Biotite code that builds the C-alpha atoms (Angstrom):
import biotite.structure as struc

atoms = struc.array([
    struc.Atom([-4.030, 12.928, -3.981], chain_id="A", res_id=1, res_name="MET", atom_name="CA", element="C"),
    struc.Atom([-6.328, 10.222, -2.758], chain_id="A", res_id=2, res_name="LYS", atom_name="CA", element="C"),
    struc.Atom([-5.547, 6.641, -2.393], chain_id="A", res_id=3, res_name="GLU", atom_name="CA", element="C"),
    struc.Atom([-6.135, 4.457, -5.505], chain_id="A", res_id=4, res_name="ILE", atom_name="CA", element="C"),
    struc.Atom([-8.205, 1.338, -5.112], chain_id="A", res_id=5, res_name="VAL", atom_name="CA", element="C"),
    struc.Atom([-5.941, -1.396, -6.614], chain_id="A", res_id=6, res_name="LEU", atom_name="CA", element="C"),
    struc.Atom([-7.313, -4.718, -7.934], chain_id="A", res_id=7, res_name="THR", atom_name="CA", element="C"),
    struc.Atom([-5.791, -7.409, -10.077], chain_id="A", res_id=8, res_name="LYS", atom_name="CA", element="C"),
    struc.Atom([-7.056, -5.676, -13.143], chain_id="A", res_id=9, res_name="ASP", atom_name="CA", element="C"),
    struc.Atom([-5.277, -2.272, -12.556], chain_id="A", res_id=10, res_name="ASN", atom_name="CA", element="C"),
    struc.Atom([-2.178, -3.498, -10.405], chain_id="A", res_id=11, res_name="PHE", atom_name="CA", element="C"),
    struc.Atom([0.131, -3.841, -13.185], chain_id="A", res_id=12, res_name="GLU", atom_name="CA", element="C"),
    struc.Atom([-0.685, -0.466, -14.758], chain_id="A", res_id=13, res_name="GLU", atom_name="CA", element="C"),
    struc.Atom([-0.851, 1.697, -11.473], chain_id="A", res_id=14, res_name="GLU", atom_name="CA", element="C"),
    struc.Atom([2.041, -0.025, -9.548], chain_id="A", res_id=15, res_name="VAL", atom_name="CA", element="C"),
    struc.Atom([4.449, -2.124, -11.658], chain_id="A", res_id=16, res_name="LEU", atom_name="CA", element="C"),
    struc.Atom([4.432, 0.325, -14.589], chain_id="A", res_id=17, res_name="LYS", atom_name="CA", element="C"),
    struc.Atom([4.166, 3.527, -12.565], chain_id="A", res_id=18, res_name="SER", atom_name="CA", element="C"),
    struc.Atom([6.819, 6.321, -13.105], chain_id="A", res_id=19, res_name="ASP", atom_name="CA", element="C"),
    struc.Atom([6.302, 7.238, -9.468], chain_id="A", res_id=20, res_name="LEU", atom_name="CA", element="C"),
    struc.Atom([7.124, 5.048, -6.353], chain_id="A", res_id=21, res_name="PRO", atom_name="CA", element="C"),
    struc.Atom([3.916, 3.481, -5.104], chain_id="A", res_id=22, res_name="VAL", atom_name="CA", element="C"),
    struc.Atom([3.181, 2.695, -1.415], chain_id="A", res_id=23, res_name="LEU", atom_name="CA", element="C"),
    struc.Atom([0.591, -0.302, -1.369], chain_id="A", res_id=24, res_name="VAL", atom_name="CA", element="C"),
    struc.Atom([-1.504, -0.920, 1.696], chain_id="A", res_id=25, res_name="ASP", atom_name="CA", element="C"),
    struc.Atom([-2.790, -4.513, 2.010], chain_id="A", res_id=26, res_name="PHE", atom_name="CA", element="C"),
    struc.Atom([-5.798, -4.287, 4.346], chain_id="A", res_id=27, res_name="TRP", atom_name="CA", element="C"),
    struc.Atom([-9.438, -5.512, 5.033], chain_id="A", res_id=28, res_name="ALA", atom_name="CA", element="C"),
    struc.Atom([-12.597, -3.847, 6.201], chain_id="A", res_id=29, res_name="THR", atom_name="CA", element="C"),
    struc.Atom([-12.804, -5.934, 9.261], chain_id="A", res_id=30, res_name="TRP", atom_name="CA", element="C"),
    struc.Atom([-9.196, -5.411, 10.376], chain_id="A", res_id=31, res_name="CYS", atom_name="CA", element="C"),
    struc.Atom([-8.876, -3.100, 13.549], chain_id="A", res_id=32, res_name="GLY", atom_name="CA", element="C"),
    struc.Atom([-5.143, -2.484, 13.106], chain_id="A", res_id=33, res_name="PRO", atom_name="CA", element="C"),
    struc.Atom([-5.781, -1.606, 9.314], chain_id="A", res_id=34, res_name="CYS", atom_name="CA", element="C"),
    struc.Atom([-8.343, 1.105, 10.586], chain_id="A", res_id=35, res_name="LYS", atom_name="CA", element="C"),
    struc.Atom([-5.755, 2.404, 12.971], chain_id="A", res_id=36, res_name="MET", atom_name="CA", element="C"),
    struc.Atom([-3.037, 2.961, 10.255], chain_id="A", res_id=37, res_name="VAL", atom_name="CA", element="C"),
    struc.Atom([-5.464, 4.205, 7.586], chain_id="A", res_id=38, res_name="ALA", atom_name="CA", element="C"),
    struc.Atom([-5.426, 7.883, 8.771], chain_id="A", res_id=39, res_name="PRO", atom_name="CA", element="C"),
    struc.Atom([-1.667, 7.894, 8.508], chain_id="A", res_id=40, res_name="THR", atom_name="CA", element="C"),
    struc.Atom([-1.786, 6.381, 5.034], chain_id="A", res_id=41, res_name="ILE", atom_name="CA", element="C"),
    struc.Atom([-4.237, 9.064, 3.823], chain_id="A", res_id=42, res_name="SER", atom_name="CA", element="C"),
    struc.Atom([-2.049, 11.801, 5.400], chain_id="A", res_id=43, res_name="GLU", atom_name="CA", element="C"),
    struc.Atom([1.094, 10.382, 3.470], chain_id="A", res_id=44, res_name="ILE", atom_name="CA", element="C"),
    struc.Atom([-0.957, 10.198, 0.233], chain_id="A", res_id=45, res_name="ALA", atom_name="CA", element="C"),
    struc.Atom([-1.869, 13.975, 0.624], chain_id="A", res_id=46, res_name="GLY", atom_name="CA", element="C"),
    struc.Atom([1.670, 15.095, 1.634], chain_id="A", res_id=47, res_name="GLU", atom_name="CA", element="C"),
    struc.Atom([3.539, 13.110, -0.996], chain_id="A", res_id=48, res_name="MET", atom_name="CA", element="C"),
    struc.Atom([1.129, 13.846, -3.913], chain_id="A", res_id=49, res_name="ALA", atom_name="CA", element="C"),
    struc.Atom([3.182, 14.252, -7.085], chain_id="A", res_id=50, res_name="GLY", atom_name="CA", element="C"),
    struc.Atom([6.134, 12.366, -5.642], chain_id="A", res_id=51, res_name="LYS", atom_name="CA", element="C"),
    struc.Atom([4.446, 9.072, -4.503], chain_id="A", res_id=52, res_name="LEU", atom_name="CA", element="C"),
    struc.Atom([1.344, 7.049, -5.280], chain_id="A", res_id=53, res_name="LYS", atom_name="CA", element="C"),
    struc.Atom([-0.575, 5.432, -2.553], chain_id="A", res_id=54, res_name="VAL", atom_name="CA", element="C"),
    struc.Atom([-2.727, 2.378, -3.413], chain_id="A", res_id=55, res_name="GLY", atom_name="CA", element="C"),
    struc.Atom([-4.938, 0.060, -1.305], chain_id="A", res_id=56, res_name="LYS", atom_name="CA", element="C"),
    struc.Atom([-5.498, -3.591, -1.958], chain_id="A", res_id=57, res_name="VAL", atom_name="CA", element="C"),
    struc.Atom([-8.639, -5.168, -0.029], chain_id="A", res_id=58, res_name="ASP", atom_name="CA", element="C"),
    struc.Atom([-7.308, -8.659, 0.564], chain_id="A", res_id=59, res_name="VAL", atom_name="CA", element="C"),
    struc.Atom([-10.841, -10.097, 0.741], chain_id="A", res_id=60, res_name="ASP", atom_name="CA", element="C"),
    struc.Atom([-11.762, -8.775, -2.681], chain_id="A", res_id=61, res_name="ASN", atom_name="CA", element="C"),
    struc.Atom([-8.314, -9.607, -4.389], chain_id="A", res_id=62, res_name="ASP", atom_name="CA", element="C"),
    struc.Atom([-6.867, -12.588, -2.591], chain_id="A", res_id=63, res_name="PRO", atom_name="CA", element="C"),
    struc.Atom([-4.826, -13.372, -5.695], chain_id="A", res_id=64, res_name="GLU", atom_name="CA", element="C"),
    struc.Atom([-2.716, -10.235, -5.248], chain_id="A", res_id=65, res_name="LEU", atom_name="CA", element="C"),
    struc.Atom([-2.320, -10.909, -1.503], chain_id="A", res_id=66, res_name="ALA", atom_name="CA", element="C"),
    struc.Atom([-1.020, -14.322, -2.235], chain_id="A", res_id=67, res_name="ALA", atom_name="CA", element="C"),
    struc.Atom([1.193, -13.074, -5.016], chain_id="A", res_id=68, res_name="GLN", atom_name="CA", element="C"),
    struc.Atom([3.020, -10.919, -2.499], chain_id="A", res_id=69, res_name="PHE", atom_name="CA", element="C"),
    struc.Atom([3.093, -13.331, 0.265], chain_id="A", res_id=70, res_name="GLY", atom_name="CA", element="C"),
    struc.Atom([0.835, -11.306, 2.643], chain_id="A", res_id=71, res_name="ILE", atom_name="CA", element="C"),
    struc.Atom([0.270, -13.372, 5.629], chain_id="A", res_id=72, res_name="MET", atom_name="CA", element="C"),
    struc.Atom([-0.837, -10.490, 8.162], chain_id="A", res_id=73, res_name="SER", atom_name="CA", element="C"),
    struc.Atom([-2.492, -7.227, 7.637], chain_id="A", res_id=74, res_name="ILE", atom_name="CA", element="C"),
    struc.Atom([-1.986, -4.448, 7.573], chain_id="A", res_id=75, res_name="PRO", atom_name="CA", element="C"),
    struc.Atom([1.078, -4.921, 5.231], chain_id="A", res_id=76, res_name="THR", atom_name="CA", element="C"),
    struc.Atom([2.610, -1.960, 3.417], chain_id="A", res_id=77, res_name="LEU", atom_name="CA", element="C"),
    struc.Atom([4.854, -2.600, 0.569], chain_id="A", res_id=78, res_name="ILE", atom_name="CA", element="C"),
    struc.Atom([6.922, -0.004, -1.294], chain_id="A", res_id=79, res_name="MET", atom_name="CA", element="C"),
    struc.Atom([7.338, -0.447, -4.974], chain_id="A", res_id=80, res_name="PHE", atom_name="CA", element="C"),
    struc.Atom([9.886, 1.447, -7.086], chain_id="A", res_id=81, res_name="LYS", atom_name="CA", element="C"),
    struc.Atom([10.485, 0.866, -10.733], chain_id="A", res_id=82, res_name="ASP", atom_name="CA", element="C"),
    struc.Atom([8.017, -2.021, -10.726], chain_id="A", res_id=83, res_name="GLY", atom_name="CA", element="C"),
    struc.Atom([10.018, -3.869, -7.862], chain_id="A", res_id=84, res_name="LYS", atom_name="CA", element="C"),
    struc.Atom([9.460, -4.415, -4.224], chain_id="A", res_id=85, res_name="GLU", atom_name="CA", element="C"),
    struc.Atom([11.585, -2.034, -2.403], chain_id="A", res_id=86, res_name="HIS", atom_name="CA", element="C"),
    struc.Atom([10.423, -2.443, 1.353], chain_id="A", res_id=87, res_name="GLY", atom_name="CA", element="C"),
    struc.Atom([7.943, -3.951, 3.545], chain_id="A", res_id=88, res_name="LYS", atom_name="CA", element="C"),
    struc.Atom([6.339, -3.144, 6.906], chain_id="A", res_id=89, res_name="ILE", atom_name="CA", element="C"),
    struc.Atom([3.850, -5.464, 8.704], chain_id="A", res_id=90, res_name="ILE", atom_name="CA", element="C"),
    struc.Atom([1.563, -4.132, 11.305], chain_id="A", res_id=91, res_name="GLY", atom_name="CA", element="C"),
    struc.Atom([0.708, -0.813, 12.667], chain_id="A", res_id=92, res_name="VAL", atom_name="CA", element="C"),
    struc.Atom([3.701, 1.456, 12.611], chain_id="A", res_id=93, res_name="GLN", atom_name="CA", element="C"),
    struc.Atom([4.261, 5.090, 13.443], chain_id="A", res_id=94, res_name="PRO", atom_name="CA", element="C"),
    struc.Atom([4.371, 7.591, 10.538], chain_id="A", res_id=95, res_name="LYS", atom_name="CA", element="C"),
    struc.Atom([8.089, 8.114, 10.755], chain_id="A", res_id=96, res_name="GLU", atom_name="CA", element="C"),
    struc.Atom([8.690, 4.449, 10.332], chain_id="A", res_id=97, res_name="THR", atom_name="CA", element="C"),
    struc.Atom([6.617, 4.478, 7.116], chain_id="A", res_id=98, res_name="ILE", atom_name="CA", element="C"),
    struc.Atom([8.201, 7.591, 5.651], chain_id="A", res_id=99, res_name="LEU", atom_name="CA", element="C"),
    struc.Atom([11.639, 6.088, 6.400], chain_id="A", res_id=100, res_name="ALA", atom_name="CA", element="C"),
    struc.Atom([10.842, 3.299, 4.030], chain_id="A", res_id=101, res_name="MET", atom_name="CA", element="C"),
    struc.Atom([9.928, 5.750, 1.329], chain_id="A", res_id=102, res_name="LEU", atom_name="CA", element="C"),
])
């Protein structure tokens, strides 16, 4: 499964009302560390297809969503389960650390 592009228009439906847990990557195109973690996020999306959804929020395109979740640094990964924030990782982390949050 590919990552879902999340915006303020689809966030509630895709994340907060999702039956599956959702890993949300808050990122930006100009962010070097975001580019470093992107392949790991894609890998997790493929490996966890059917068990987990993975979405990406471009903080430049959707600053309201970034503000809503208190995003001060990117990349920030937030895990949502049953519509609630379940865990948060800031910065580039190894795949094992990300998977441990899931």
